[in-house]
mmCIF file of the C-alpha atoms, coordinates in Angstrom:
data_MODEL
# 
_entry.id   MODEL 
# 
loop_
_atom_site.group_PDB 
_atom_site.id 
_atom_site.type_symbol 
_atom_site.label_atom_id 
_atom_site.label_alt_id 
_atom_site.label_comp_id 
_atom_site.label_asym_id 
_atom_site.label_entity_id 
_atom_site.label_seq_id 
_atom_site.pdbx_PDB_ins_code 
_atom_site.Cartn_x 
_atom_site.Cartn_y 
_atom_site.Cartn_z 
_atom_site.occupancy 
_atom_site.B_iso_or_equiv 
_atom_site.pdbx_formal_charge 
_atom_site.auth_seq_id 
_atom_site.auth_comp_id 
_atom_site.auth_asym_id 
_atom_site.auth_atom_id 
_atom_site.pdbx_PDB_model_num 
ATOM 1  C CA . UNK A 1 1  ? 0.000  0.000   0.000  1.00 0.00 ? 1  UNK A CA 1 
ATOM 2  C CA . UNK A 1 2  ? 1.173  3.520   -0.758 1.00 0.00 ? 2  UNK A CA 1 
ATOM 3  C CA . UNK A 1 3  ? 2.822  5.389   2.142  1.00 0.00 ? 3  UNK A CA 1 
ATOM 4  C CA . UNK A 1 4  ? 3.508  9.106   2.156  1.00 0.00 ? 4  UNK A CA 1 
ATOM 5  C CA . UNK A 1 5  ? 5.228  11.541  4.510  1.00 0.00 ? 5  UNK A CA 1 
ATOM 6  C CA . UNK A 1 6  ? 2.919  14.430  5.431  1.00 0.00 ? 6  UNK A CA 1 
ATOM 7  C CA . UNK A 1 7  ? 3.920  17.869  6.626  1.00 0.00 ? 7  UNK A CA 1 
ATOM 8  C CA . UNK A 1 8  ? 1.421  20.243  8.233  1.00 0.00 ? 8  UNK A CA 1 
ATOM 9  C CA . UNK A 1 9  ? 2.021  23.906  9.039  1.00 0.00 ? 9  UNK A CA 1 
ATOM 10 C CA . UNK A 1 10 ? -0.119 24.964  11.996 1.00 0.00 ? 10 UNK A CA 1 
ATOM 11 C CA . UNK A 1 11 ? 0.317  28.701  12.777 1.00 0.00 ? 11 UNK A CA 1 
ATOM 12 C CA . UNK A 1 12 ? -1.239 28.577  16.246 1.00 0.00 ? 12 UNK A CA 1 
ATOM 13 C CA . UNK A 1 13 ? -0.776 31.505  18.616 1.00 0.00 ? 13 UNK A CA 1 
ATOM 14 C CA . UNK A 1 14 ? -0.835 31.925  22.391 1.00 0.00 ? 14 UNK A CA 1 
ATOM 15 C CA . UNK A 1 15 ? -2.662 34.911  23.790 1.00 0.00 ? 15 UNK A CA 1 
ATOM 16 C CA . UNK A 1 16 ? -5.850 36.837  23.166 1.00 0.00 ? 16 UNK A CA 1 
ATOM 17 C CA . UNK A 1 17 ? -6.967 38.044  19.777 1.00 0.00 ? 17 UNK A CA 1 
ATOM 18 C CA . UNK A 1 18 ? -4.677 38.537  16.782 1.00 0.00 ? 18 UNK A CA 1 
ATOM 19 C CA . UNK A 1 19 ? -2.992 41.555  18.351 1.00 0.00 ? 19 UNK A CA 1 
ATOM 20 C CA . UNK A 1 20 ? 0.738  42.221  18.724 1.00 0.00 ? 20 UNK A CA 1 
ATOM 21 C CA . UNK A 1 21 ? 0.920  40.673  22.223 1.00 0.00 ? 21 UNK A CA 1 
ATOM 22 C CA . UNK A 1 22 ? 0.356  37.115  20.957 1.00 0.00 ? 22 UNK A CA 1 
ATOM 23 C CA . UNK A 1 23 ? 3.211  34.726  20.293 1.00 0.00 ? 23 UNK A CA 1 
ATOM 24 C CA . UNK A 1 24 ? 3.516  31.617  18.163 1.00 0.00 ? 24 UNK A CA 1 
ATOM 25 C CA . UNK A 1 25 ? 3.538  28.189  19.788 1.00 0.00 ? 25 UNK A CA 1 
ATOM 26 C CA . UNK A 1 26 ? 6.889  26.367  19.799 1.00 0.00 ? 26 UNK A CA 1 
ATOM 27 C CA . UNK A 1 27 ? 5.978  23.790  17.151 1.00 0.00 ? 27 UNK A CA 1 
ATOM 28 C CA . UNK A 1 28 ? 4.776  25.401  13.933 1.00 0.00 ? 28 UNK A CA 1 
ATOM 29 C CA . UNK A 1 29 ? 5.346  22.364  11.684 1.00 0.00 ? 29 UNK A CA 1 
ATOM 30 C CA . UNK A 1 30 ? 4.415  18.716  12.203 1.00 0.00 ? 30 UNK A CA 1 
ATOM 31 C CA . UNK A 1 31 ? 5.508  15.818  9.997  1.00 0.00 ? 31 UNK A CA 1 
ATOM 32 C CA . UNK A 1 32 ? 4.543  12.155  10.112 1.00 0.00 ? 32 UNK A CA 1 
ATOM 33 C CA . UNK A 1 33 ? 4.189  9.068   7.893  1.00 0.00 ? 33 UNK A CA 1 
ATOM 34 C CA . UNK A 1 34 ? 0.682  8.142   6.847  1.00 0.00 ? 34 UNK A CA 1 
ATOM 35 C CA . UNK A 1 35 ? -1.552 6.858   4.064  1.00 0.00 ? 35 UNK A CA 1 
ATOM 36 C CA . UNK A 1 36 ? -3.385 9.016   1.504  1.00 0.00 ? 36 UNK A CA 1 
ATOM 37 C CA . UNK A 1 37 ? -6.680 10.461  2.841  1.00 0.00 ? 37 UNK A CA 1 
ATOM 38 C CA . UNK A 1 38 ? -5.737 9.698   6.484  1.00 0.00 ? 38 UNK A CA 1 
ATOM 39 C CA . UNK A 1 39 ? -5.171 12.953  8.444  1.00 0.00 ? 39 UNK A CA 1 
ATOM 40 C CA . UNK A 1 40 ? -3.099 11.337  11.228 1.00 0.00 ? 40 UNK A CA 1 
ATOM 41 C CA . UNK A 1 41 ? -0.332 8.775   11.692 1.00 0.00 ? 41 UNK A CA 1 
ATOM 42 C CA . UNK A 1 42 ? -1.369 5.193   12.251 1.00 0.00 ? 42 UNK A CA 1 
ATOM 43 C CA . UNK A 1 43 ? 2.232  4.496   13.323 1.00 0.00 ? 43 UNK A CA 1 
ATOM 44 C CA . UNK A 1 44 ? 2.003  7.004   16.197 1.00 0.00 ? 44 UNK A CA 1 
ATOM 45 C CA . UNK A 1 45 ? 5.252  8.638   15.088 1.00 0.00 ? 45 UNK A CA 1 
ATOM 46 C CA . UNK A 1 46 ? 5.330  12.446  14.922 1.00 0.00 ? 46 UNK A CA 1 
ATOM 47 C CA . UNK A 1 47 ? 8.134  14.980  14.553 1.00 0.00 ? 47 UNK A CA 1 
ATOM 48 C CA . UNK A 1 48 ? 7.669  18.700  15.248 1.00 0.00 ? 48 UNK A CA 1 
ATOM 49 C CA . UNK A 1 49 ? 9.652  21.799  14.302 1.00 0.00 ? 49 UNK A CA 1 
ATOM 50 C CA . UNK A 1 50 ? 10.384 22.324  18.002 1.00 0.00 ? 50 UNK A CA 1 
ATOM 51 C CA . UNK A 1 51 ? 12.631 19.249  17.850 1.00 0.00 ? 51 UNK A CA 1 
ATOM 52 C CA . UNK A 1 52 ? 10.239 16.957  19.684 1.00 0.00 ? 52 UNK A CA 1 
ATOM 53 C CA . UNK A 1 53 ? 9.636  13.423  18.443 1.00 0.00 ? 53 UNK A CA 1 
ATOM 54 C CA . UNK A 1 54 ? 6.657  11.431  19.666 1.00 0.00 ? 54 UNK A CA 1 
ATOM 55 C CA . UNK A 1 55 ? 6.545  7.674   19.339 1.00 0.00 ? 55 UNK A CA 1 
ATOM 56 C CA . UNK A 1 56 ? 4.137  5.130   20.760 1.00 0.00 ? 56 UNK A CA 1 
ATOM 57 C CA . UNK A 1 57 ? 4.065  1.388   20.392 1.00 0.00 ? 57 UNK A CA 1 
ATOM 58 C CA . UNK A 1 58 ? 1.404  -1.170  21.181 1.00 0.00 ? 58 UNK A CA 1 
ATOM 59 C CA . UNK A 1 59 ? 2.611  -4.694  21.766 1.00 0.00 ? 59 UNK A CA 1 
ATOM 60 C CA . UNK A 1 60 ? 0.434  -7.532  20.619 1.00 0.00 ? 60 UNK A CA 1 
ATOM 61 C CA . UNK A 1 61 ? -0.921 -9.813  23.293 1.00 0.00 ? 61 UNK A CA 1 
ATOM 62 C CA . UNK A 1 62 ? 1.031  -13.052 23.379 1.00 0.00 ? 62 UNK A CA 1 
ATOM 63 C CA . UNK A 1 63 ? 0.116  -16.392 24.810 1.00 0.00 ? 63 UNK A CA 1 
ATOM 64 C CA . UNK A 1 64 ? 1.806  -17.827 27.905 1.00 0.00 ? 64 UNK A CA 1 
ATOM 65 C CA . UNK A 1 65 ? 3.902  -20.250 25.831 1.00 0.00 ? 65 UNK A CA 1 
ATOM 66 C CA . UNK A 1 66 ? 5.334  -17.386 23.752 1.00 0.00 ? 66 UNK A CA 1 
ATOM 67 C CA . UNK A 1 67 ? 6.179  -15.351 26.863 1.00 0.00 ? 67 UNK A CA 1 
ATOM 68 C CA . UNK A 1 68 ? 7.839  -18.396 28.431 1.00 0.00 ? 68 UNK A CA 1 
ATOM 69 C CA . UNK A 1 69 ? 9.883  -19.061 25.264 1.00 0.00 ? 69 UNK A CA 1 
ATOM 70 C CA . UNK A 1 70 ? 11.020 -15.427 25.274 1.00 0.00 ? 70 UNK A CA 1 
ATOM 71 C CA . UNK A 1 71 ? 12.242 -15.762 28.858 1.00 0.00 ? 71 UNK A CA 1 
ATOM 72 C CA . UNK A 1 72 ? 9.531  -13.597 30.431 1.00 0.00 ? 72 UNK A CA 1 
ATOM 73 C CA . UNK A 1 73 ? 8.225  -14.938 33.721 1.00 0.00 ? 73 UNK A CA 1 
# 
């Protein structure tokens, strides 16, 4: 299946209205791998322009025999 790397520019601001006292948030750009027509990452991997990388992993549930073979008690 086709995979693409998406990049979003989100010019969010902190403060009141669009006056001069507002400031941009730290992460203006967000990039992540995804599929066409999916607006988020199914891999749970995100990288922001602030230098932050987010990663999450879900481990599949294994049977007792697999856990024992792997050395997990």
